[in-house]
N, C-alpha and C positions, 0 to 999 in steps of 0.2 A: 152534105158535108157533115153536119152535126145534127143531133136530135136530142130532144129532152123528153124523158119519160115522166109522166105525171101519174099519181095514184088515182085509179078509177073507182075503187070501192068506197062506198059511203056507209059503212057499217057503224051502227050506233054502239057506243062504248058503255059499259056498265058503270054505274056510279061508284065512286070511291077509288077505283083503280085508274091510274093514269097511264096511258100508253104513249110510248115514244112515237113521234110522227115519223112516217116513212120518209126516207131520203129520196130526193129527186135524182134519178139516174141520168147521167149524161153519156151519150155515145158519140165518139168522134171517129170519123172515117179517116183512116190513116193512109189510104191509097194515094192521094196527091202528094203527101210528104215523102212517101217511098219513091214515087216517080221522080220527084225533084232530087232526092238523094242519089238515085242511080244516074240521072242526067249529069249531076255535078261530078260524080265518080268517073263516068265515061269521058267527060270533058277534060278533067285533069289527067287522066290516063293518056289521052290523045295529044295533049299539048305539052306535057312534061318532057324535057330533054335531059337525059341522064348524062353525067360526066363520063368520058371514057377513062378506064383505069389506066393509071400511069405505071408503066412497068419498065424496069431496066433490063435491057437485053445484054446478057453477058455470055460471051463465047469462051468456053473452057477448052483447053487442049485435049485432044483425043486420048493421050496417054499421060496419066498423072506423073509418071516417072521420067517423061521426056524433058530434057533441058534445052532451053532456047539460048543460043549464044548471042549476046548483045554487047556491043562495044561500050566500055565504061563511060566514054564521053557522051554517049547517047542516053544516059540514065540520070533521071532526077529522083532523088530520094526525099520523101515527105514522111515525117514522123509526127504523130499526134498523140499527146499524152494528156491524161486527165489531171487537173489541178487538185492537190490535196485540200487546199482551201478554195472555196468557190466565191471569194469576194471580188475577184477581177474577171471572172468568167469561168466557164466549165473546162476548157481545154487550152493547151498551148501547142502551137504548130511550129515545126522546124523543117526547113528545106535546104537542100544543097544540090549542086550539079557535080557529078563525078566525085572527085576527092576534095572539093572545096570545103571550107568550114561551114558548119550549120549556121543558118540565119533564122532568127525567130520572127514570126509574123502572126497576125490574126487569121482565123480560118476564113473570115469574110473577105479578107484582102488577098486571097490566093489567086483569084481569077486573072487579075492583070499580070501577075507573075507568070502564070501558065500561058497567057497570050503572048507575052514578050519572048519567053524562052521557046515557045512552040514555033514562032516565026523565025527565030535564029537557027533552030535545028528542027527540020521537019521530021526527022527520024527519032525524035525524043520519045522515050518511054518513061512514064512516071510510076515509081514504086511507092505505094501508099501503105504505111505501117501504122495501125491504129491501136492504142491501148485498149485493153478489155474493159476498163472502167469508164472510158469515154462513151457518151451517149450516141446511140445509133444515128440520130439525125445529122451529126457532124460528118459521118461517112457518106450519107446521102447528099449532103450539101457539097462535099468535095467532089463526088462523082458528077453532080450537076455542073459544077464550075468547070470540071475537065471537059464536059461535053459542050458547054457554051464556048469554051476556048478552042474547040475542035481538036482536042487531044484525045483521040479514040484509043490510043494504045496505053493502057495502064494495067497495073497488077496490084492486087490486094494481098497483104501478108500480115501475119501476127507480129506484134512487137515483142521482141525478146526482153527479158529483164535487164540484160547487160546493155542493150541499146537504149532502153529507157533511162538507165543511170547515166549513160554517156551524154544525153541531151538535158537531163535534169541539172547537171553540173553547170550548164551554161547560164 
């Protein structure tokens, strides 16, 4: 494993000049440490479980110019706007069914609304319009809540400035 080199020469030194003593050399065999390192590496490679990537599957229509006709009573509109002051939170969410007036709620409280309205109307389609200034995580949270509520028919659209002003007035 290890060895110590000792000086073997016993040469007499001249008077007056002092010589530095030779250092004792130490040799360490690194083979066992390398073996242990590779065994640990192999062990961790074999026992580590990687997380599966979470991906959202989104089906796009084949023709972008194709229009799908949906009865207005089957449409829920959700508008999410960024707050100018972030003291109360980052976004405000407004939802409505058909032509009903908008109701404000928190993004975290949307799932029960989705579940109730989805049970009332199984043909419900949710139109999600998100402000460009809102954080991306809110869009992902809303899509997750839609999937937990088993509402698989939804559409994402940009929020127009006129629509933003309409709900900001509330």
